N, C-alpha and C positions, 0 to 999 in steps of 0.2 A: 365700233372701234375695231373689232375683230376683222370685219370685212375690209376696212381700210388697210389694216396691217397686212392681211392676206394678199390683197390686190397689189400693194406696193412690193411685197417681198417675192411673190411668185408669179407675177404677170408674164414674165419671160419664159416660163416653163411650157413645153409643148405637151400635147395630150398623152404622149407615151411616157412622160416623166411625172405625171400626177397620179398617185395611187391612193385608193381608199381600202382599208381593211376593217372588217367587222366580224363579230362572232354571232352565231345564232344557235339556239338549242334545238335538238331534234329528239323525238321519241320513236320507238319501234312502231307503236300504234299511232297512226296519224290519219284518222278518218276525217273526211270533209265535215264542215260545220253542219251540213244537212245531207243525209243519206237516204235515197229513195229505193224501195224494193223493186226488183225487176219482176215483171209479171210472170208468175209461175215459179218464182224463186224467192230467195231471202236476201235481205241487205247484209253486207259484210260489216258487222260491228264487232270490233275486238273488245275483249273484256279488259277492263282496268286501264284505260288510257292514262288515268291519273298516276298509276304506278308503273307505267310502261318503262322498259329499258331506255335509257337516254344517253346521248352523247352530244358533243358540240362540234359544229363545223365552222372553221375559220375561213371566210371567203375574202378574196382580194381581187381588185380589178383596176385597170388603168382607164384614164379618161378617154383614150382612143378606142375603147371597147375590148381590149385584151383581158382575158381572165388569167388569174394566177392559180397554181395548184392549190388544192384544199388541204388544210391541216385538220385531221380528225382527232378530237380529244375524248378518250374513253375513260369510263369510271373504273378505277382499280388502284393497285399499288404500283407506283413508279418503280421500274426496274424489276417487276414481278413476272408472274407467269404469262400474262397477256403479251407483254413485250417479247418474252423468251420463246413462246410457243406459237404465236399467231402472226406477228408482224411480217414475217417473210412470206406469208400466204396472201397478204393484202395486195390490192392492185398497185402496180407500179405507176409512177408519175405523180403520186400524191404523198402526203406525209402523215405520220401517226405519233400520238403521244398518249400517255396515261397520267391521269390526275385523280386524286381521291374523290373529288366531287364532279368529275367530268367537266370542269370549267377552266377558264383561263386564269392563270396566276403568273407571277413574275418569272418563275422558272420556265414555264411553257412559252411565255411571250419571248423570252430571250432565245429560246430554241427556234421559234418561228422566224424571228429576225435573221438569225444566222443560217438556218437550214432551208427556209422556204423563200424569204424575201430577198436576201442578199444575192443568190444566184440569178434572180430575175431582174436585178437592177443593172441597166446598161449604161446609164449616165446619171449624174447628180439628179435626184428626184425629190418631190414633195410627198410626204406620207401624211394623208389626212386621217385623223383618228378622233374618236370620242374621248371624253375625259375619264374613262375607266382607269383606275389606279395603275395597273401594270403598264398601260400604254404611255402614261405621262410621267412615270417615275423617273428619277434621275438616272438610274441604271438603264432603263429602257430607252430613254432619249439618247443616252451616250452610245449605246450599241447601235441604234438606228443611224446616228450621225457618223461615228468613227468606223464602224464595221460594214454597215449596209449602204452607206453613201446617201442617206435620206435625211432631209430636214423635216422635223415633225411639226405639223400644223394641228394643234389641238382645238377641236370644235367646242365652243362654250356649251355647258350642260343643257341650257334651255333651248339650244338651237339644233340639237342632234337629229331629231326626227324630221326637221325641215331641210337641213343642209348637208347631212351626211349622205353621200351619193347612193350607197348601197341601201340605206333605209328608204330613200325617196322612191326608188323605182325598181329595185332588184329583189329585195328580201321577200316581198309579198308574192311575186310570181314564182320565186324559188320554192316557197312553202306550198303554193298551189300545185306545183309539179310534184313535190314530195307526196302530197295527199293523193293525187291521181295515180301515181306509181304504186302507192300502198294498196290501192283498190285492185290493182292487177296482180298482186302477189298472193301466193298461198300462205295462209296464216301458220306461223310456227307456234305450236302449243308449248306450254311450260310456264310455271309461275316465275315472275321476275319483279316482285314488289321490292321497293327500296329497303324494306326491313329484313328480308330473309333470302334475297337472291344469292345463289352461288354463281359467282361470275365465271366460273370455269366449267359449268355444265354444257352439254352439247347444245341445248336450245339457246343458251346465252351466247355461245360462240357463233352459232348460226345467225342469230339476230344482229350481232355486230357486223358480220360480213354483208348481210342483206342491207343494213342501213348504209354502209359505205357505198355499195354499188348503187343503191337508190339515190343517194346524194350526188354521186358522180353523174348519173343520168340526168338528174334535175338540173345540175349546174350546166351540163352540155346543152340543155334546152333554152338556157338564157342566151339570147342573141347579142352580138356586139352592138347592134343598133339600140337595143334596150339599155345597155350599159351607157352608151354615149348620150342617149336622151336623159338618163338619170343624172349623169354628171352635169349636163348642160342646165337642167332644171335646178339642181341643187346650187350650182354656182350662181345662177341668175337670182335665186331667192336670197342667197348669201349677200350678194352685192346690193340688192334692192332694200333688204330689210334688216341687215345686221352690220 
């Protein structure tokens, strides 16, 4: 049913007007699933990946292979010290938000639609989203349509991993690039467990900046062809099986 409705409603849209947006969590410590020691040296194994500092990257791309700027969501108090003292030092060309759990909520999603997506929309577009509550809320859909010029196409919950383009062929290589970049970095020492981390210590500030730069580099390594293939595969599966 969804495939039929999608095809009827959006068949006339070109590749540069079909957009998929999705979130992914990141941690400061991101070792590969298997780490081998180098002869004469030691493997780089960070302590406490379970409690590593974390943030969320909101990725967006068009079906023609174009990538949107990243929105980084950091853990902290909205309107607090991180925004006041650090945002101006972060790389230009991307966007930043603070949320108490470092995750997407309705307020951050509204900010994404207005500050990140809207300036990127050149013509009426389709916004493919999973069924995460902020994405499909009445407020979110209204902002997408009335302010950003996008029709929201919500993917059924049981189909997200198969037909959401970023899930199909982009998130996995993005995470691989994050892990390989982590191996190249110097480890920043300093406790950062969820229970007792001081978010304004020098190590915490350094880790935020390192994670932002790491994600920007990883996103740059995703090629337009990878994105186009991912969209093509997702839409094919969508039309064949849903």
